[in-house]
C-alpha positions, 0 to 999 in steps of 0.5 A: 684516802682517809689519811689524806682527808685527816691530814688536810683537816689537821692542816686546816685546824692548825691554820685556824687555831693560829689565826684565832690565837692572834685575833682572840687574845686581845678580845678575851681581855675585854670580855665581861664576867659571865653570869654566875650560872656559868656552865658546870660542864664546860671544862675547856680552857677558854671557859676557865679564862673568865671569872665568875660574877662572884669575883666582881670588885667592890667598884662594880656595885657603884658603877655609873653604867646604865645597868646595875643590879638594882635596875635589871628585871627583878624576875631575873634576880628571883630566878635560880639554877642550882645545878650550875651555881656557886658550888660549881663555880668553886669547882671550876676554880679548883680545877684551874688551880690544880694545874699548877698547885697539885700538891695543895689538894688531897685529890688530883681531879674534879669529878663532876657529879652535878649534872646529867652531862654523860659525854663530859664524863667519858660516855661515847656517842652512838656510832650510827647517830654520829655517822649520819650526822657527819654525812648530813653535815658534810655532804661531799663525803656522800660522793666519795667512793672511800665513804662506803668503806668508812661508814655503814651502808644504812647510815649512808642511806639514812643520810640521803633520806634526811637530806631529801627532806631538807631544801637545798640539802643544806643543814646550814639553812633555816628550816620550818619553824616547827622543824623539818617536816620529814624529820617530824614524820619520823618522830611521829612514826617512832612515837606511834610505834612506842605508844600504839596510838597515832601521832601527828607530825603537825603536833610536834615542835622541834626545840633546842633541847627540852628546855626551850619547849618548857619556856615556851609553854610558861610564856603561853600559860603565865600572864601574871603572878596570879597564874600558878603551875603545880610543880613537884618538890623536889623538882628540876630547877628549870621549872622554878627558874622558868616560872620565876622568869615569866612572873608566875607562881610555883605551886609546890606539891611534895613527893613522898620520900617514904614511899619511894618519892610517890606522887599522891593525888591527895597532895595535888588536891591539897595544894591546888585548893590552897592556891585557889584559896589565895586567888591563884589560877592554877594553869598546869601540872608539871610531872617529871617521869622518870624523876629528876632529881629523885629517880623514881618511875611512875606506875601506870595506875598512878599515871591514870590518876594524874590524867584524871586529876588534870581532866577534872580540874581543867589543867594542862598536863606538862609531861617531862619525859626526857629520861624515858630510856633510863629505866633500870629496874625490872618491875617498872616500865616507862609509859608516856602520858599520851599513851596512858590518856589515849588508853583511857579513851581520852582524846584531843578534846578531853585533855590538854597534854604537852610532852617533852623529849630531848637528845641530851639524856637516854643512852645517847647523851648528846647534850651539846647538840641541843636537840629535842621536841615537844608534842602539843595536843588538846589545844584549839587551833587559835591557841596553836597558832599562837604557839607557832608564832612564839616558835617563829620568833626563834626562827627554828631549832638547830638542824643537827639537833633536829636530825638527832631527835629524828634518829633517836625515835627511828634508830636502826632496825633488825637487818640493818647494817648498823643494828647489831653494833647499835644494840651493843652500844645502847645495851652496854651504856644502859646496863652500865648505868644500872650497875653504877646506880646500884653501886652508888645507892648501896654505898650511900645507904651504908653511910651514917645518917644517910638514906637513899631510895633506889634509882629506878630511872633517870641519872641521879640519886637524891639521898637524905642526910640527917645532919648533926645539930653542930653542922647545922649551926656551923652552916648558919654561922657560915650563912649557907644552907646546911646541905650546901655547907656539906656539899662545899666541904665534900668538894674541898675534901674530895674534888667531888661535885654534887648539888645541895637539895636546897637547890631543888626544894625539899620538905622543910627540915630535911637535907639532901644532895643530888649525885649523878650516876654518870662517872664511868665504872672505873671511877665509881670505886674512887668516888665511893671511897672518897665519899665514905672517908669524907662522910665519916670525918664530917660526922666525927667533927660535928657529932652532937 
């Protein structure tokens, strides 16, 4: 039975590919260049057929078309997103050229260490999650006797339960704008189990990853450049980009690198007072925990101080908690800000809190499925109606992502058919990430002029590079930031793609880069060797 199904599927795919070949080739030649933020994680041939916007001919700038670079929304021009920027575009062109000019480069592959995209670097999806998703997507399998030999009993049972919550059992249909109620029930139950405090499914808005939730809150809070959002520096550039797109002001607060990227309340107060003195109304505080790109995990007493600060200053607390499963050190533990606030006795009427979660991170790494949610608490009913209205404009988030979001908050339990294999997969991924983080951290700290704080959580290291003055001058001559100059040289010499710290923000006069810990363990020694050899050569070349 299984061979028959696979054979039928293969025949169908072959016919589809043939039709696409004849239909799409002429169409591809008509496509315009994509934005310069083209996906850094897409390595398929179709994405590489299109050139980046940096390849535009001189005639493009003098086009008579109605839309020019001078006539588009200036907020779009102001927006930047470094993790999918210039260096990644260069990497994609190198990757394409490697196919035909392998001997022209001192490396044989591009290793993308620029973005938290685990499955693109070889991480396998969690079997239980994919089984449930497959059964929900192709319900005919549930009526086949052979299915019971191919799928675990609890994945079949879970699929039936999920489908019972979907009108018409159709995952191709729209859902409620907040998401399918039964799935929100499962998420709320998972949050309650995690935190020890009640969660209301009506507070949950399902989103296509965490990013749309962040954009939605920026839309709600920002009406002009006089509205400000306190953001950590370094920060994940989603926040700076979103604030720019919505016309607000980013109010930076600097994390203390010397104390392991600590978040100091005195720094928050200083930046808040400075912004208010300039006539800016600060609306919210964004906190990323565990940190991106910095990898720190906040201590619970520090979180209490942050909650108190937001309550006293009347700020919405925007809690980016997408890396909550990624904690690698025994002396730290993830605590949700909602749990911290409720344990302090603060309820709905005391503090406005929005937390974001995603299926893209953790141990699951389902980035392409675009699942996530935000929990919105501490808002009046009339404001919540406006949030719902904005959510409704997008109709609903995708159903596969909704299903996955419910599964990560309600995974197999002891006694379930899939439990042992699920735990083995989960623990194997997280323990491997911890090993990779430690290996890369130690290697970076051995490099001349490089210091790197430990990776307590998330998926990244953010080392500081003390660049020689000659390198800084060379970067200036090349009209690029010194850390971007270093990262480009690293890419061209080794094929390793990292993101310069200037794309995340950093204390002026310091230079960093962000490197993921996601390449599989068998790739890590090669990365360490290539990086070590390059860095020594670079420092020798530009030594003062």
